[in-house]
N, CA, C, O and the ligand as a Tripos MOL2 file, in Angstrom:
@<TRIPOS>MOLECULE
protein
  305   303    77     0     0
PROTEIN
NO_CHARGES

@<TRIPOS>ATOM
      1 N           0.9020   -1.2610   -0.0360 N.3       1 MET1
      2 CA         -0.0730    0.0830    0.0050 C.3       1 MET1
      3 C           0.7470    1.1950    0.1040 C.2       1 MET1
      4 O           0.4070    2.2090   -0.5050 O.2       1 MET1
      5 N           1.9180    1.1900    0.8570 N.am      2 LEU2
      6 CA          2.8530    2.3820    0.9230 C.3       2 LEU2
      7 C           3.3750    2.7190   -0.4050 C.2       2 LEU2
      8 O           3.4530    3.8800   -0.8070 O.2       2 LEU2
      9 N           3.7640    1.5910   -1.1460 N.am      3 ILE3
     10 CA          4.5610    1.7410   -2.4220 C.3       3 ILE3
     11 C           3.6430    2.4180   -3.3480 C.2       3 ILE3
     12 O           4.0230    3.4090   -3.9720 O.2       3 ILE3
     13 N           2.3590    1.9010   -3.4840 N.am      4 LYS4
     14 CA          1.3620    2.5110   -4.3120 C.3       4 LYS4
     15 C           1.0780    3.9490   -3.9960 C.2       4 LYS4
     16 O           0.8560    4.7320   -4.9190 O.2       4 LYS4
     17 N           1.0720    4.3400   -2.7570 N.am      5 PHE5
     18 CA          0.9530    5.7250   -2.3470 C.3       5 PHE5
     19 C           2.1670    6.5100   -2.8010 C.2       5 PHE5
     20 O           1.9750    7.6560   -3.2080 O.2       5 PHE5
     21 N           3.3020    6.0540   -2.7770 N.am      6 LEU6
     22 CA          4.5660    6.7590   -3.1760 C.3       6 LEU6
     23 C           4.6010    6.9240   -4.6810 C.2       6 LEU6
     24 O           5.1230    7.8850   -5.2460 O.2       6 LEU6
     25 N           4.0010    5.9060   -5.2870 N.am      7 ALA7
     26 CA          4.0530    5.9400   -6.8010 C.3       7 ALA7
     27 C           3.0490    6.9890   -7.3910 C.2       7 ALA7
     28 O           3.2940    7.6690   -8.3870 O.2       7 ALA7
     29 N           1.8840    7.0420   -6.6580 N.am      8 LEU8
     30 CA          0.8760    8.0340   -6.8950 C.3       8 LEU8
     31 C           1.4260    9.4380   -6.7150 C.2       8 LEU8
     32 O           1.3310   10.3360   -7.5520 O.2       8 LEU8
     33 N           2.0760    9.5360   -5.3980 N.am      9 ALA9
     34 CA          2.7560   10.7080   -5.1010 C.3       9 ALA9
     35 C           3.7430   11.3140   -6.1590 C.2       9 ALA9
     36 O           3.7380   12.4960   -6.5010 O.2       9 ALA9
     37 N           4.5410   10.4020   -6.6040 N.am     10 ALA10
     38 CA          5.6520   10.6430   -7.5880 C.3      10 ALA10
     39 C           4.9150   11.0930   -8.8510 C.2      10 ALA10
     40 O           5.3530   12.1030   -9.4020 O.2      10 ALA10
     41 N           3.9460   10.5310   -9.3370 N.am     11 ILE11
     42 CA          3.1620   10.8050  -10.5160 C.3      11 ILE11
     43 C           2.5160   12.1080  -10.3260 C.2      11 ILE11
     44 O           2.5130   12.8580  -11.3020 O.2      11 ILE11
     45 N           1.9720   12.5050   -9.2450 N.am     12 PHE12
     46 CA          1.4370   13.9370   -9.0750 C.3      12 PHE12
     47 C           2.5580   14.8550   -9.1190 C.2      12 PHE12
     48 O           2.4680   15.9310   -9.7100 O.2      12 PHE12
     49 N           3.5710   14.4940   -8.5420 N.am     13 PHE13
     50 CA          4.7750   15.4510   -8.4260 C.3      13 PHE13
     51 C           5.2520   15.7820   -9.8020 C.2      13 PHE13
     52 O           5.5320   16.9320  -10.1400 O.2      13 PHE13
     53 N           5.3450   14.6400  -10.6640 N.am     14 LEU14
     54 CA          5.7790   14.7120  -12.0580 C.3      14 LEU14
     55 C           4.7340   15.8250  -12.8270 C.2      14 LEU14
     56 O           5.1390   16.8400  -13.3940 O.2      14 LEU14
     57 N           3.5950   15.4980  -12.7460 N.am     15 ILE15
     58 CA          2.5710   16.3920  -13.2160 C.3      15 ILE15
     59 C           2.6490   17.8440  -12.8330 C.2      15 ILE15
     60 O           2.5370   18.7600  -13.6470 O.2      15 ILE15
     61 N           2.8450   17.9950  -11.5560 N.am     16 TYR16
     62 CA          2.9170   19.2790  -10.8700 C.3      16 TYR16
     63 C           4.2450   20.0400  -11.5060 C.2      16 TYR16
     64 O           4.1590   21.2050  -11.8930 O.2      16 TYR16
     65 N           5.3490   19.3680  -11.5740 N.am     17 ILE17
     66 CA          6.6440   19.9570  -12.2420 C.3      17 ILE17
     67 C           6.4400   20.3150  -13.6680 C.2      17 ILE17
     68 O           6.9010   21.3630  -14.1210 O.2      17 ILE17
     69 N           5.6590   19.3470  -14.5010 N.am     18 THR18
     70 CA          5.4140   19.5440  -15.9040 C.3      18 THR18
     71 C           4.4860   20.8350  -16.2020 C.2      18 THR18
     72 O           4.6910   21.5570  -17.1770 O.2      18 THR18
     73 N           3.5500   21.0350  -15.3650 N.am     19 PHE19
     74 CA          2.5970   22.1060  -15.4580 C.3      19 PHE19
     75 C           3.1730   23.4440  -14.8770 C.2      19 PHE19
     76 O           2.8950   24.5130  -15.4220 O.2      19 PHE19
     77 N           3.9520   23.3840  -13.8010 N.am     20 PHE20
     78 CA          4.2770   24.5200  -13.1500 C.3      20 PHE20
     79 C           5.8120   24.8650  -13.2540 C.2      20 PHE20
     80 O           6.2240   25.7910  -12.5550 O.2      20 PHE20
     81 N           6.6460   24.2210  -14.0360 N.am     21 LYS21
     82 CA          7.9670   24.3470  -14.2000 C.3      21 LYS21
     83 C           8.2380   25.6730  -14.6510 C.2      21 LYS21
     84 O           9.1560   26.3000  -14.1230 O.2      21 LYS21
     85 N           7.4500   26.2500  -15.6960 N.am     22 ASP22
     86 CA          7.9160   27.3910  -16.3110 C.3      22 ASP22
     87 C           7.6960   28.7390  -15.4110 C.2      22 ASP22
     88 O           8.4250   29.7300  -15.3500 O.2      22 ASP22
     89 N           6.4750   28.4730  -14.7340 N.am     23 SER23
     90 CA          6.0770   29.5220  -13.8430 C.3      23 SER23
     91 C           7.0850   29.6790  -12.6600 C.2      23 SER23
     92 O           7.3680   30.8040  -12.2470 O.2      23 SER23
     93 N           7.6550   28.4940  -12.0890 N.am     24 ASN24
     94 CA          8.6060   28.4740  -11.0760 C.3      24 ASN24
     95 C           9.8740   29.0180  -11.4130 C.2      24 ASN24
     96 O          10.6030   29.6440  -10.6430 O.2      24 ASN24
     97 N          10.1250   28.7140  -12.7460 N.am     25 LYS25
     98 CA         11.4240   29.2710  -13.3610 C.3      25 LYS25
     99 C          11.4520   30.8580  -13.1510 C.2      25 LYS25
    100 O          12.3310   31.5050  -12.5810 O.2      25 LYS25
    101 N          10.3620   31.2930  -13.7050 N.am     26 GLU26
    102 CA         10.1820   32.7210  -13.6310 C.3      26 GLU26
    103 C          10.2820   33.3410  -12.1870 C.2      26 GLU26
    104 O          10.8890   34.3870  -11.9560 O.2      26 GLU26
    105 N           9.6540   32.6260  -11.2820 N.am     27 VAL27
    106 CA          9.8120   33.2110   -9.9100 C.3      27 VAL27
    107 C          11.1180   33.0520   -9.4140 C.2      27 VAL27
    108 O          11.5500   33.9510   -8.6920 O.2      27 VAL27
    109 N          11.8970   31.9900   -9.6840 N.am     28 GLN28
    110 CA         13.2430   31.8850   -9.2330 C.3      28 GLN28
    111 C          14.0890   32.7990   -9.7920 C.2      28 GLN28
    112 O          14.9870   33.2430   -9.0770 O.2      28 GLN28
    113 N          13.9720   33.2530  -11.1650 N.am     29 SER29
    114 CA         14.8540   34.0580  -11.7520 C.3      29 SER29
    115 C          14.5450   35.5110  -11.3520 C.2      29 SER29
    116 O          15.4220   36.3730  -11.4210 O.2      29 SER29
    117 N          13.3100   35.7780  -10.9390 N.am     30 GLN30
    118 CA         12.9740   37.1810  -10.3640 C.3      30 GLN30
    119 C          13.6380   37.3070   -9.0930 C.2      30 GLN30
    120 O          14.1940   38.3650   -8.7980 O.2      30 GLN30
    121 N          13.6260   36.2520   -8.2630 N.am     31 ARG31
    122 CA         14.2170   36.3000   -6.9320 C.3      31 ARG31
    123 C          15.6370   36.5000   -7.0510 C.2      31 ARG31
    124 O          16.1810   37.3320   -6.3240 O.2      31 ARG31
    125 N          16.4250   35.7020   -8.0460 N.am     32 LYS32
    126 CA         17.7430   35.9100   -8.1860 C.3      32 LYS32
    127 C          18.2250   37.3870   -8.5710 C.2      32 LYS32
    128 O          19.2180   37.9720   -8.1390 O.2      32 LYS32
    129 N          17.2270   37.8670   -9.5380 N.am     33 GLN33
    130 CA         17.4890   39.3800   -9.8980 C.3      33 GLN33
    131 C          17.3700   40.1860   -8.6700 C.2      33 GLN33
    132 O          18.2090   41.0640   -8.4690 O.2      33 GLN33
    133 N          16.4560   39.9890   -7.8620 N.am     34 ASN34
    134 CA         16.1740   40.8220   -6.6780 C.3      34 ASN34
    135 C          17.4470   40.7510   -5.6690 C.2      34 ASN34
    136 O          17.8140   41.7080   -4.9870 O.2      34 ASN34
    137 N          18.0570   39.4870   -5.6800 N.am     35 LYS35
    138 CA         19.2500   39.3130   -4.8600 C.3      35 LYS35
    139 C          20.4200   40.2150   -5.3680 C.2      35 LYS35
    140 O          21.2260   40.8300   -4.6690 O.2      35 LYS35
    141 N          20.3500   40.1700   -6.6660 N.am     36 LYS36
    142 CA         21.6000   40.8350   -7.3650 C.3      36 LYS36
    143 C          21.4910   42.2860   -7.1420 C.2      36 LYS36
    144 O          22.4910   42.9760   -6.9400 O.2      36 LYS36
    145 N          20.2000   42.7980   -7.1760 N.am     37 SER37
    146 CA         20.0430   44.2630   -7.2760 C.3      37 SER37
    147 C          20.2870   44.9020   -5.7200 C.2      37 SER37
    148 O          20.4960   46.0990   -5.5220 O.2      37 SER37
    149 N          20.2280   43.9750   -4.7630 N.am     38 GLU38
    150 CA         20.3830   44.3040   -3.4690 C.3      38 GLU38
    151 C          21.8970   44.7690   -3.1560 C.2      38 GLU38
    152 O          22.7890   43.9260   -3.2520 O.2      38 GLU38
    153 N          22.1640   45.9190   -2.8310 N.am     39 PRO39
    154 CA         23.5890   46.1920   -2.4590 C.3      39 PRO39
    155 C          24.1880   45.5890   -1.3130 C.2      39 PRO39
    156 O          25.4120   45.5210   -1.1980 O.2      39 PRO39
    157 N          23.2960   45.0930   -0.3530 N.am     40 LYS40
    158 CA         23.7190   44.5720    1.0100 C.3      40 LYS40
    159 C          24.5890   43.3990    0.7770 C.2      40 LYS40
    160 O          24.4090   42.6840   -0.2080 O.2      40 LYS40
    161 N          25.4760   43.1810    1.5960 N.am     41 GLY41
    162 CA         26.3470   41.9470    1.5580 C.3      41 GLY41
    163 C          27.8030   42.3460    1.1440 C.2      41 GLY41
    164 O          28.7420   41.5980    1.4140 O.2      41 GLY41
    165 N          27.9700   43.4460    0.5350 N.am     42 ASP42
    166 CA         29.2930   43.8990    0.1910 C.3      42 ASP42
    167 C          29.8100   44.9480    1.1880 C.2      42 ASP42
    168 O          30.9570   45.3870    1.1000 O.2      42 ASP42
    169 N          28.8890   45.3690    2.1970 N.am     43 VAL43
    170 CA         29.4960   46.4130    3.1640 C.3      43 VAL43
    171 C          30.4290   45.5410    4.2280 C.2      43 VAL43
    172 O          30.1120   44.5040    4.8110 O.2      43 VAL43
    173 N          31.5360   46.1970    4.2930 N.am     44 MET44
    174 CA         32.4160   45.4890    5.2710 C.3      44 MET44
    175 C          32.5160   46.3780    6.4730 C.2      44 MET44
    176 O          32.5640   47.6060    6.3910 O.2      44 MET44
    177 N          32.5440   45.7030    7.5890 N.am     45 MET45
    178 CA         32.4380   46.3160    8.9180 C.3      45 MET45
    179 C          33.7680   45.9430    9.6950 C.2      45 MET45
    180 O          34.2580   44.8170    9.6110 O.2      45 MET45
    181 N          34.3250   46.9680   10.4630 N.am     46 GLU46
    182 CA         35.5970   46.6290   11.1070 C.3      46 GLU46
    183 C          35.1400   46.1060   12.6410 C.2      46 GLU46
    184 O          34.2970   46.6580   13.3480 O.2      46 GLU46
    185 N          35.8560   44.9880   12.9480 N.am     47 CYS47
    186 CA         35.6920   44.5850   14.1830 C.3      47 CYS47
    187 C          36.1890   45.4870   15.2620 C.2      47 CYS47
    188 O          37.3010   46.0030   15.1450 O.2      47 CYS47
    189 N          35.3050   45.7530   16.4960 N.am     48 GLU48
    190 CA         35.7170   46.6400   17.4490 C.3      48 GLU48
    191 C          36.7430   46.2080   18.2750 C.2      48 GLU48
    192 O          37.3130   47.0250   18.9980 O.2      48 GLU48
    193 N          37.0930   44.9060   18.2670 N.am     49 LYS49
    194 CA         38.1340   44.4710   19.2620 C.3      49 LYS49
    195 C          39.4910   44.1900   18.6070 C.2      49 LYS49
    196 O          40.5760   44.5210   19.0850 O.2      49 LYS49
    197 N          39.2850   43.5060   17.3940 N.am     50 CYS50
    198 CA         40.7080   43.1500   16.6910 C.3      50 CYS50
    199 C          40.8710   43.8290   15.3640 C.2      50 CYS50
    200 O          41.9100   43.7070   14.7160 O.2      50 CYS50
    201 N          39.8380   44.5520   14.9520 N.am     51 GLY51
    202 CA         40.1680   45.3240   13.6290 C.3      51 GLY51
    203 C          39.8310   44.5000   12.4440 C.2      51 GLY51
    204 O          39.7620   45.0560   11.3480 O.2      51 GLY51
    205 N          39.6180   43.2460   12.5560 N.am     52 THR52
    206 CA         39.3130   42.4180   11.3310 C.3      52 THR52
    207 C          38.0950   42.9050   10.5270 C.2      52 THR52
    208 O          37.0720   43.1790   11.1550 O.2      52 THR52
    209 N          38.1200   43.0220    9.3150 N.am     53 PHE53
    210 CA         36.9640   43.3220    8.4760 C.3      53 PHE53
    211 C          36.0890   42.2160    7.9710 C.2      53 PHE53
    212 O          36.5370   41.3470    7.2230 O.2      53 PHE53
    213 N          34.8990   42.2410    8.3570 N.am     54 VAL54
    214 CA         33.9530   41.3230    8.1770 C.3      54 VAL54
    215 C          32.7460   41.8250    7.3240 C.2      54 VAL54
    216 O          32.4180   43.0090    7.4030 O.2      54 VAL54
    217 N          32.0910   40.9790    6.5310 N.am     55 SER55
    218 CA         30.8670   41.5710    5.9070 C.3      55 SER55
    219 C          29.7250   41.7310    6.7730 C.2      55 SER55
    220 O          29.5520   40.9530    7.7110 O.2      55 SER55
    221 N          28.8780   42.7440    6.5150 N.am     56 GLU56
    222 CA         27.7850   43.1590    7.2720 C.3      56 GLU56
    223 C          26.8480   41.9270    7.7970 C.2      56 GLU56
    224 O          26.2950   41.8740    8.8960 O.2      56 GLU56
    225 N          26.7970   40.9570    6.7630 N.am     57 ASP57
    226 CA         25.8740   39.8460    6.9860 C.3      57 ASP57
    227 C          26.6200   38.8250    8.0560 C.2      57 ASP57
    228 O          25.9630   38.1380    8.8380 O.2      57 ASP57
    229 N          27.8720   38.8040    8.0110 N.am     58 GLU58
    230 CA         28.5620   37.7840    8.9620 C.3      58 GLU58
    231 C          29.0620   38.5520   10.2850 C.2      58 GLU58
    232 O          29.5680   37.9310   11.2200 O.2      58 GLU58
    233 N          28.9040   39.7890   10.2950 N.am     59 ALA59
    234 CA         29.2810   40.5380   11.5290 C.3      59 ALA59
    235 C          28.2070   40.2620   12.6950 C.2      59 ALA59
    236 O          27.0210   40.0740   12.4260 O.2      59 ALA59
    237 N          28.6430   40.2530   13.8470 N.am     60 ILE60
    238 CA         27.9500   40.1070   15.0380 C.3      60 ILE60
    239 C          27.8810   41.6320   15.7430 C.2      60 ILE60
    240 O          28.8310   42.2800   16.1840 O.2      60 ILE60
    241 N          26.6170   41.9610   15.7140 N.am     61 ILE61
    242 CA         26.2950   43.4070   16.3630 C.3      61 ILE61
    243 C          25.9590   43.1320   17.8100 C.2      61 ILE61
    244 O          25.1620   42.2630   18.1660 O.2      61 ILE61
    245 N          26.6160   43.9250   18.6060 N.am     62 LYS62
    246 CA         26.3610   43.8710   20.1050 C.3      62 LYS62
    247 C          26.5320   45.2560   20.4690 C.2      62 LYS62
    248 O          27.5300   45.8470   20.0560 O.2      62 LYS62
    249 N          25.6540   45.8710   21.2150 N.am     63 ASP63
    250 CA         25.6780   47.2270   21.7890 C.3      63 ASP63
    251 C          25.9330   48.3030   20.5760 C.2      63 ASP63
    252 O          26.6730   49.2800   20.6910 O.2      63 ASP63
    253 N          25.2200   47.9700   19.4310 N.am     64 ALA64
    254 CA         25.5270   48.9200   18.2760 C.3      64 ALA64
    255 C          26.8600   48.8990   17.7240 C.2      64 ALA64
    256 O          27.1280   49.7660   16.8920 O.2      64 ALA64
    257 N          27.8140   47.9860   18.0720 N.am     65 LYS65
    258 CA         29.1070   47.8300   17.5870 C.3      65 LYS65
    259 C          29.1670   46.4740   16.7780 C.2      65 LYS65
    260 O          28.3520   45.5660   16.9330 O.2      65 LYS65
    261 N          30.2260   46.4460   15.8990 N.am     66 PHE66
    262 CA         30.3050   45.4140   14.9760 C.3      66 PHE66
    263 C          31.6050   44.5920   15.5970 C.2      66 PHE66
    264 O          32.5740   45.1320   16.1310 O.2      66 PHE66
    265 N          31.4170   43.2150   15.4180 N.am     67 TYR67
    266 CA         32.4560   42.2270   15.8790 C.3      67 TYR67
    267 C          32.6340   41.0700   14.8540 C.2      67 TYR67
    268 O          31.6840   40.6340   14.2050 O.2      67 TYR67
    269 N          33.8480   40.6180   14.7500 N.am     68 CYS68
    270 CA         34.0930   39.6720   13.6510 C.3      68 CYS68
    271 C          33.6160   38.3620   14.1190 C.2      68 CYS68
    272 O          33.3090   37.5390   13.2570 O.2      68 CYS68
    273 N          33.4970   38.0160   15.5020 N.am     69 SER69
    274 CA         33.2840   36.6560   15.9010 C.3      69 SER69
    275 C          32.5390   36.8920   17.2750 C.2      69 SER69
    276 O          32.5190   37.9900   17.8310 O.2      69 SER69
    277 N          31.9290   35.7560   17.7670 N.am     70 LYS70
    278 CA         31.2710   35.8290   19.0490 C.3      70 LYS70
    279 C          32.4400   36.0840   20.0380 C.2      70 LYS70
    280 O          32.3140   36.8560   20.9890 O.2      70 LYS70
    281 N          33.6260   35.3750   19.7630 N.am     71 LYS71
    282 CA         34.5960   35.3860   20.8590 C.3      71 LYS71
    283 C          35.0340   36.9100   21.1290 C.2      71 LYS71
    284 O          35.2720   37.2850   22.2770 O.2      71 LYS71
    285 N          35.1350   37.8200   19.9620 N.am     72 CYS72
    286 CA         35.4350   39.2480   20.0780 C.3      72 CYS72
    287 C          34.2950   40.0050   20.6430 C.2      72 CYS72
    288 O          34.5280   41.0100   21.3140 O.2      72 CYS72
    289 N          33.1080   39.6170   20.4330 N.am     73 ALA73
    290 CA         31.8270   40.1880   20.9810 C.3      73 ALA73
    291 C          31.6980   40.0300   22.5700 C.2      73 ALA73
    292 O          31.0410   40.7380   23.3320 O.2      73 ALA73
    293 N          32.4940   38.9200   22.8740 N.am     74 GLY74
    294 CA         32.4010   38.5260   24.3840 C.3      74 GLY74
    295 C          31.1460   37.6500   24.5440 C.2      74 GLY74
    296 O          30.5850   37.5600   25.6360 O.2      74 GLY74
    297 N          30.7300   37.0320   23.4950 N.am     75 LEU75
    298 CA         29.5720   36.0250   23.7730 C.3      75 LEU75
    299 C          30.0260   34.5890   23.8680 C.2      75 LEU75
    300 O          31.0350   34.2130   23.2730 O.2      75 LEU75
    301 N          29.3280   33.8250   24.5730 N.am     76 LYS76
    302 CA         29.8650   32.4790   24.6780 C.3      76 LYS76
    303 C          28.9420   31.6660   23.8640 C.2      76 LYS76
    304 O          29.1260   30.4540   23.7480 O.2      76 LYS76
    305 ZN         37.3920   40.5020   16.1530 Zn       77 ZN77
@<TRIPOS>BOND
     1     1     2 1
     2     2     3 1
     3     3     4 2
     4     3     5 am
     5     5     6 1
     6     6     7 1
     7     7     8 2
     8     7     9 am
     9     9    10 1
    10    10    11 1
    11    11    12 2
    12    11    13 am
    13    13    14 1
    14    14    15 1
    15    15    16 2
    16    15    17 am
    17    17    18 1
    18    18    19 1
    19    19    20 2
    20    19    21 am
    21    21    22 1
    22    22    23 1
    23    23    24 2
    24    23    25 am
    25    25    26 1
    26    26    27 1
    27    27    28 2
    28    27    29 am
    29    29    30 1
    30    30    31 1
    31    31    32 2
    32    31    33 am
    33    33    34 1
    34    34    35 1
    35    35    36 2
    36    35    37 am
    37    37    38 1
    38    38    39 1
    39    39    40 2
    40    39    41 am
    41    41    42 1
    42    42    43 1
    43    43    44 2
    44    43    45 am
    45    45    46 1
    46    46    47 1
    47    47    48 2
    48    47    49 am
    49    49    50 1
    50    50    51 1
    51    51    52 2
    52    51    53 am
    53    53    54 1
    54    54    55 1
    55    55    56 2
    56    55    57 am
    57    57    58 1
    58    58    59 1
    59    59    60 2
    60    59    61 am
    61    61    62 1
    62    62    63 1
    63    63    64 2
    64    63    65 am
    65    65    66 1
    66    66    67 1
    67    67    68 2
    68    67    69 am
    69    69    70 1
    70    70    71 1
    71    71    72 2
    72    71    73 am
    73    73    74 1
    74    74    75 1
    75    75    76 2
    76    75    77 am
    77    77    78 1
    78    78    79 1
    79    79    80 2
    80    79    81 am
    81    81    82 1
    82    82    83 1
    83    83    84 2
    84    83    85 am
    85    85    86 1
    86    86    87 1
    87    87    88 2
    88    87    89 am
    89    89    90 1
    90    90    91 1
    91    91    92 2
    92    91    93 am
    93    93    94 1
    94    94    95 1
    95    95    96 2
    96    95    97 am
    97    97    98 1
    98    98    99 1
    99    99   100 2
   100    99   101 am
   101   101   102 1
   102   102   103 1
   103   103   104 2
   104   103   105 am
   105   105   106 1
   106   106   107 1
   107   107   108 2
   108   107   109 am
   109   109   110 1
   110   110   111 1
   111   111   112 2
   112   111   113 am
   113   113   114 1
   114   114   115 1
   115   115   116 2
   116   115   117 am
   117   117   118 1
   118   118   119 1
   119   119   120 2
   120   119   121 am
   121   121   122 1
   122   122   123 1
   123   123   124 2
   124   123   125 am
   125   125   126 1
   126   126   127 1
   127   127   128 2
   128   127   129 am
   129   129   130 1
   130   130   131 1
   131   131   132 2
   132   131   133 am
   133   133   134 1
   134   134   135 1
   135   135   136 2
   136   135   137 am
   137   137   138 1
   138   138   139 1
   139   139   140 2
   140   139   141 am
   141   141   142 1
   142   142   143 1
   143   143   144 2
   144   143   145 am
   145   145   146 1
   146   146   147 1
   147   147   148 2
   148   147   149 am
   149   149   150 1
   150   150   151 1
   151   151   152 2
   152   151   153 am
   153   153   154 1
   154   154   155 1
   155   155   156 2
   156   155   157 am
   157   157   158 1
   158   158   159 1
   159   159   160 2
   160   159   161 am
   161   161   162 1
   162   162   163 1
   163   163   164 2
   164   163   165 am
   165   165   166 1
   166   166   167 1
   167   167   168 2
   168   167   169 am
   169   169   170 1
   170   170   171 1
   171   171   172 2
   172   171   173 am
   173   173   174 1
   174   174   175 1
   175   175   176 2
   176   175   177 am
   177   177   178 1
   178   178   179 1
   179   179   180 2
   180   179   181 am
   181   181   182 1
   182   182   183 1
   183   183   184 2
   184   183   185 am
   185   185   186 1
   186   186   187 1
   187   187   188 2
   188   187   189 am
   189   189   190 1
   190   190   191 1
   191   191   192 2
   192   191   193 am
   193   193   194 1
   194   194   195 1
   195   195   196 2
   196   195   197 am
   197   197   198 1
   198   198   199 1
   199   199   200 2
   200   199   201 am
   201   201   202 1
   202   202   203 1
   203   203   204 2
   204   203   205 am
   205   205   206 1
   206   206   207 1
   207   207   208 2
   208   207   209 am
   209   209   210 1
   210   210   211 1
   211   211   212 2
   212   211   213 am
   213   213   214 1
   214   214   215 1
   215   215   216 2
   216   215   217 am
   217   217   218 1
   218   218   219 1
   219   219   220 2
   220   219   221 am
   221   221   222 1
   222   222   223 1
   223   223   224 2
   224   223   225 am
   225   225   226 1
   226   226   227 1
   227   227   228 2
   228   227   229 am
   229   229   230 1
   230   230   231 1
   231   231   232 2
   232   231   233 am
   233   233   234 1
   234   234   235 1
   235   235   236 2
   236   235   237 am
   237   237   238 1
   238   238   239 1
   239   239   240 2
   240   239   241 am
   241   241   242 1
   242   242   243 1
   243   243   244 2
   244   243   245 am
   245   245   246 1
   246   246   247 1
   247   247   248 2
   248   247   249 am
   249   249   250 1
   250   250   251 1
   251   251   252 2
   252   251   253 am
   253   253   254 1
   254   254   255 1
   255   255   256 2
   256   255   257 am
   257   257   258 1
   258   258   259 1
   259   259   260 2
   260   259   261 am
   261   261   262 1
   262   262   263 1
   263   263   264 2
   264   263   265 am
   265   265   266 1
   266   266   267 1
   267   267   268 2
   268   267   269 am
   269   269   270 1
   270   270   271 1
   271   271   272 2
   272   271   273 am
   273   273   274 1
   274   274   275 1
   275   275   276 2
   276   275   277 am
   277   277   278 1
   278   278   279 1
   279   279   280 2
   280   279   281 am
   281   281   282 1
   282   282   283 1
   283   283   284 2
   284   283   285 am
   285   285   286 1
   286   286   287 1
   287   287   288 2
   288   287   289 am
   289   289   290 1
   290   290   291 1
   291   291   292 2
   292   291   293 am
   293   293   294 1
   294   294   295 1
   295   295   296 2
   296   295   297 am
   297   297   298 1
   298   298   299 1
   299   299   300 2
   300   299   301 am
   301   301   302 1
   302   302   303 1
   303   303   304 2
@<TRIPOS>SUBSTRUCTURE
     1 MET1         2 RESIDUE 1 A MET
     2 LEU2         6 RESIDUE 1 A LEU
     3 ILE3        10 RESIDUE 1 A ILE
     4 LYS4        14 RESIDUE 1 A LYS
     5 PHE5        18 RESIDUE 1 A PHE
     6 LEU6        22 RESIDUE 1 A LEU
     7 ALA7        26 RESIDUE 1 A ALA
     8 LEU8        30 RESIDUE 1 A LEU
     9 ALA9        34 RESIDUE 1 A ALA
    10 ALA10       38 RESIDUE 1 A ALA
    11 ILE11       42 RESIDUE 1 A ILE
    12 PHE12       46 RESIDUE 1 A PHE
    13 PHE13       50 RESIDUE 1 A PHE
    14 LEU14       54 RESIDUE 1 A LEU
    15 ILE15       58 RESIDUE 1 A ILE
    16 TYR16       62 RESIDUE 1 A TYR
    17 ILE17       66 RESIDUE 1 A ILE
    18 THR18       70 RESIDUE 1 A THR
    19 PHE19       74 RESIDUE 1 A PHE
    20 PHE20       78 RESIDUE 1 A PHE
    21 LYS21       82 RESIDUE 1 A LYS
    22 ASP22       86 RESIDUE 1 A ASP
    23 SER23       90 RESIDUE 1 A SER
    24 ASN24       94 RESIDUE 1 A ASN
    25 LYS25       98 RESIDUE 1 A LYS
    26 GLU26      102 RESIDUE 1 A GLU
    27 VAL27      106 RESIDUE 1 A VAL
    28 GLN28      110 RESIDUE 1 A GLN
    29 SER29      114 RESIDUE 1 A SER
    30 GLN30      118 RESIDUE 1 A GLN
    31 ARG31      122 RESIDUE 1 A ARG
    32 LYS32      126 RESIDUE 1 A LYS
    33 GLN33      130 RESIDUE 1 A GLN
    34 ASN34      134 RESIDUE 1 A ASN
    35 LYS35      138 RESIDUE 1 A LYS
    36 LYS36      142 RESIDUE 1 A LYS
    37 SER37      146 RESIDUE 1 A SER
    38 GLU38      150 RESIDUE 1 A GLU
    39 PRO39      154 RESIDUE 1 A PRO
    40 LYS40      158 RESIDUE 1 A LYS
    41 GLY41      162 RESIDUE 1 A GLY
    42 ASP42      166 RESIDUE 1 A ASP
    43 VAL43      170 RESIDUE 1 A VAL
    44 MET44      174 RESIDUE 1 A MET
    45 MET45      178 RESIDUE 1 A MET
    46 GLU46      182 RESIDUE 1 A GLU
    47 CYS47      186 RESIDUE 1 A CYS
    48 GLU48      190 RESIDUE 1 A GLU
    49 LYS49      194 RESIDUE 1 A LYS
    50 CYS50      198 RESIDUE 1 A CYS
    51 GLY51      202 RESIDUE 1 A GLY
    52 THR52      206 RESIDUE 1 A THR
    53 PHE53      210 RESIDUE 1 A PHE
    54 VAL54      214 RESIDUE 1 A VAL
    55 SER55      218 RESIDUE 1 A SER
    56 GLU56      222 RESIDUE 1 A GLU
    57 ASP57      226 RESIDUE 1 A ASP
    58 GLU58      230 RESIDUE 1 A GLU
    59 ALA59      234 RESIDUE 1 A ALA
    60 ILE60      238 RESIDUE 1 A ILE
    61 ILE61      242 RESIDUE 1 A ILE
    62 LYS62      246 RESIDUE 1 A LYS
    63 ASP63      250 RESIDUE 1 A ASP
    64 ALA64      254 RESIDUE 1 A ALA
    65 LYS65      258 RESIDUE 1 A LYS
    66 PHE66      262 RESIDUE 1 A PHE
    67 TYR67      266 RESIDUE 1 A TYR
    68 CYS68      270 RESIDUE 1 A CYS
    69 SER69      274 RESIDUE 1 A SER
    70 LYS70      278 RESIDUE 1 A LYS
    71 LYS71      282 RESIDUE 1 A LYS
    72 CYS72      286 RESIDUE 1 A CYS
    73 ALA73      290 RESIDUE 1 A ALA
    74 GLY74      294 RESIDUE 1 A GLY
    75 LEU75      298 RESIDUE 1 A LEU
    76 LYS76      302 RESIDUE 1 A LYS
    77 ZN77       305 GROUP 0 **** ****
């Protein structure tokens, strides 16, 4: 019974992919374009403690100051 259910699920999944593949691709490409247009991620922040430059996304913010790692931020 479980195998039959899985087979049905696979068939429905294939039908879904066949019918919605194009629209999904459009959505994905739009998302990629949105990511590219975002300037965020290239901003480098200097660590308050050791002076290492880290990207804004990776930086740890504590008391409105940037740190390169949890160690520098004094977090455990
Ligand atoms: Zn640091």
